[in-house]
VEXRO-557147 format. One record per residue (C-alpha): residue in one letter; x, y, z. Coordinates in steps of 0.02 Angstrom, whole numbers, padded with zeros to 5 digits, always signed. Layout:
aXYZ...
END
This chain:
x+05052+05103+03890x+05175+05059+04027x+05309+04931+03991x+05299+04768+04087x+05416+04620+04088x+05350+04465+04000x+05343+04372+04165x+05233+04507+04243x+05117+04504+04093x+05104+04316+04111x+05061+04334+04295x+04923+04458+04255x+04851+04333+04131x+04854+04203+04269x+04760+04323+04383x+04623+04337+04250x+04618+04148+04232x+04610+04123+04421x+04465+04245+04436x+04366+04158+04299x+04381+03993+04392x+04292+04061+04545x+04119+04013+04486x+03961+03951+04570x+03857+03803+04511x+03702+03911+04483x+03683+03961+04301x+03621+04139+04334x+03773+04174+04442x+03886+04096+04310x+03808+04204+04174x+03827+04368+04269x+04001+04324+04334x+04064+04279+04160x+03988+04438+04090x+04079+04545+04218x+04249+04463+04197x+04246+04446+04007x+04275+04633+03998x+04455+04640+04055x+04507+04799+04143x+04681+04869+04168x+04704+04770+04330x+04813+04910+04399x+04783+04862+04580x+04822+04679+04546x+04979+04735+04453x+05036+04840+04601x+05013+04690+04716x+05115+04579+04598x+05254+04707+04586x+05263+04740+04774x+05264+04554+04814x+05407+04511+04696x+05527+04399+04791x+05624+04241+04756x+05566+04177+04926x+05380+04180+04883x+05291+04060+04766x+05217+04143+04613x+05051+04052+04641x+05027+04135+04812x+05065+04306+04738x+04936+04274+04602x+04809+04222+04735x+04832+04389+04825x+04821+04489+04663x+04662+04394+04618x+04584+04437+04786x+04623+04621+04760x+04549+04618+04584x+04391+04535+04651x+04374+04669+04786x+04397+04807+04657x+04271+04730+04537x+04141+04714+04676x+04157+04900+04710x+04131+04938+04524x+03973+04832+04516x+03902+04923+04667x+03960+05093+04599x+03861+05066+04440x+03702+05042+04542x+03734+05197+04648x+03779+05303+04496x+03645+05225+04384x+03781+05197+04253x+03743+05125+04082x+03918+05070+04035x+04068+04989+04117x+04231+04954+04023x+04147+04992+03857x+04001+04871+03879x+03831+04883+03962x+03842+04880+04152x+03768+04732+04246x+03623+04836+04311x+03576+04877+04131x+03584+04698+04067x+03499+04626+04222x+03433+04738+04363x+03495+04839+04510x+03445+04698+04626x+03551+04572+04531x+03696+04696+04530x+03693+04728+04718x+03684+04543+04757x+03818+04500+04628x+03932+04631+04704x+03902+04550+04874x+03940+04379+04798x+04106+04440+04728x+04151+04524+04894x+04115+04365+04991x+04213+04262+04865x+04363+04377+04894x+04349+04355+05082x+04338+04166+05067x+04501+04170+04969x+04578+04288+05097x+04542+04166+05238x+04613+04026+05129x+04771+04129+05107x+04787+04118+05296x+04886+04276+05336x+04793+04376+05471x+04888+04540+05442x+04841+04539+05257x+04660+04494+05296x+04652+04639+05420x+04726+04765+05297x+04609+04715+05155x+04457+04711+05270x+04497+04887+05330x+04524+04947+05152x+04355+04875+05098x+04271+04966+05242x+04359+05129+05196x+04303+05115+05014x+04121+05100+05069x+04146+05248+05186x+04213+05350+05041x+04060+05310+04936x+03943+05367+05075x+04041+05529+05101x+04036+05563+04914x+03847+05544+04913x+03836+05678+05047x+03951+05792+04948x+03832+05785+04797x+03718+05903+04893x+03853+06030+04935x+03901+06067+04754x+04005+06227+04747x+04027+06226+04936x+04141+06073+04925x+04317+06103+04988x+04476+06034+04909x+04522+05934+05063x+04350+05848+05055x+04381+05798+04874x+04554+05733+04919x+04481+05632+05064x+04352+05549+04951x+04484+05520+04817x+04594+05431+04944x+04454+05325+05018x+04376+05276+04851x+04535+05249+04750x+04696+05278+04844x+04648+05162+04987x+04644+05003+04882x+04803+05056+04790x+04882+05077+04962x+04820+04908+05022x+04875+04823+04860x+05054+04885+04879x+05059+04860+05067x+04992+04681+05068x+05105+04636+04922x+05255+04690+05026x+05184+04598+05178x+05169+04438+05077x+05351+04456+05022x+05398+04476+05206x+05480+04645+05181x+05538+04754+05326x+05418+04870+05417x+05499+05020+05333x+05479+04944+05160x+05298+04898+05193x+05267+05078+05250x+05352+05147+05092x+05249+05034+04980x+05090+05087+05068x+05127+05273+05050x+05178+05246+04869x+05012+05160+04833x+04913+05295+04922x+04993+05435+04820x+04983+05337+04657x+04799+05299+04684x+04762+05483+04712x+04857+05526+04552x+04756+05396+04458x+04593+05470+04523x+04645+05646+04472x+04684+05584+04296x+04518+05490+04290x+04430+05653+04331x+04526+05742+04193x+04478+05607+04067x+04293+05630+04105x+04305+05797+04014x+04444+05751+03892x+04330+05614+03824x+04235+05751+03732x+04386+05770+03617x+04485+05608+03640x+04446+05422+03625x+04466+05370+03806x+04357+05215+03796x+04237+05296+03920x+04079+05399+03894x+04113+05587+03902x+04049+05687+04051x+03995+05529+04145x+04041+05603+04315x+03972+05773+04268x+03804+05699+04216x+03798+05603+04380x+03812+05768+04473x+03989+05743+04537x+04103+05891+04568x+04275+05818+04533x+04445+05902+04532x+04434+05990+04360x+04261+06058+04395x+04310+06111+04571x+04455+06216+04505x+04351+06288+04362x+04215+06345+04482x+04345+06440+04585x+04406+06544+04438x+04260+06585+04322x+04133+06726+04330x+03962+06707+04409x+03872+06686+04242x+03981+06540+04188x+03974+06464+04362x+03784+06470+04356x+03788+06385+04185x+03898+06241+04247x+03795+06213+04404x+03632+06214+04306x+03698+06081+04186x+03779+05977+04324x+03681+05816+04349x+03582+05832+04188x+03580+05677+04078x+03540+05767+03916x+03662+05904+03867x+03668+05978+03692x+03827+05972+03588x+03838+06161+03601x+03829+06156+03791x+03953+06012+03798x+04078+06116+03700x+04052+06262+03818x+04079+06148+03969x+04240+06084+03889x+04304+06261+03858x+04265+06317+04036x+04355+06167+04109x+04503+06185+03992x+04544+06367+04028x+04728+06398+04064x+04709+06432+04250x+04609+06275+04284x+04729+06167+04183x+04879+06237+04277x+04796+06199+04444x+04745+06022+04398x+04916+05985+04323x+05001+06053+04480x+04894+05939+04590x+04932+05788+04480x+05117+05831+04480x+05116+05845+04670x+05053+05668+04693x+05163+05598+04555x+05316+05673+04641x+05258+05603+04807x+05244+05430+04729x+05421+05445+04659x+05486+05501+04829x+05425+05340+04909x+05483+05234+04762x+05659+05306+04777x+05671+05220+04946x+05643+05055+04856x+05776+05066+04720x+05846+04898+04772x+05678+04812+04747x+05649+04697+04597x+05495+04797+04546x+05581+04967+04538x+05588+04991+04348x+05413+04925+04314x+05341+05032+04454x+05433+05183+04386x+05353+05154+04215x+05182+05137+04297x+05202+05304+04387x+05252+05390+04225x+05103+05313+04136x+04982+05373+04270x+05016+05554+04222x+04990+05536+04035x+04867+05393+04013x+04715+05425+03903x+04611+05275+03957
END
């Protein structure tokens, strides 16, 4: 786990507390809302916002407000994702659509989105509202593009995967870092560096998430193994594997892709095909590329109060197992 200062940990706890206060008077909404936010995630995007907004000139409470907005936006996307992907689990517990229904999940996701935008307007900084609104639109665009890519299977190109990875994950990382720097009233150059840092870090996180989908067959990642594979998604590890294996093995992987029931024997074969040396070198090279890009942008911010904590976060993104 990455190392955070005690003050940053305390601020993340305050983000969780602030989110839990944003309740409605209706009991059903209270029940679903509490269910969602009782399962605490990593809050990586909220953390990035807190780190980028570190400044002695800005009240901690305003920084926590912004981080809370970002966490609400992220959570809304997860609730909607689970409906689209027909997921059973989220953060180790049953997803909302499994405990209630898809209808409740879609509407609850909308409720959380609208709550985030109410808080954004209350924050009263037009440039931040614009950036987060654009990011939210881009995330939805990424989801739609990914749905279209499901049908292409082995015809998917690497640049298409990278585009979806940026829109679905990197975009909110970018907005979290960028708006944090905006809130702290940093220079245009610093805001740009933070944005590019977030974009590269988000892509690195997504690559590692894709790796963990297969690694979960052998490691305790806290997530169900082959979740993306069973949903029919060609992610980075599978993309590289399909480029380098023979036609028989390629046919096997594509036949199993999208199937919910896969025998232990077939799961082991999938794991071996994904973990061949060539594929692992390619996926590690891609991850290393984006990690180095993140460090390049962070090196322009050595004077910033968040430098050491951000450096630890970047290192963690390459080796995390959850």
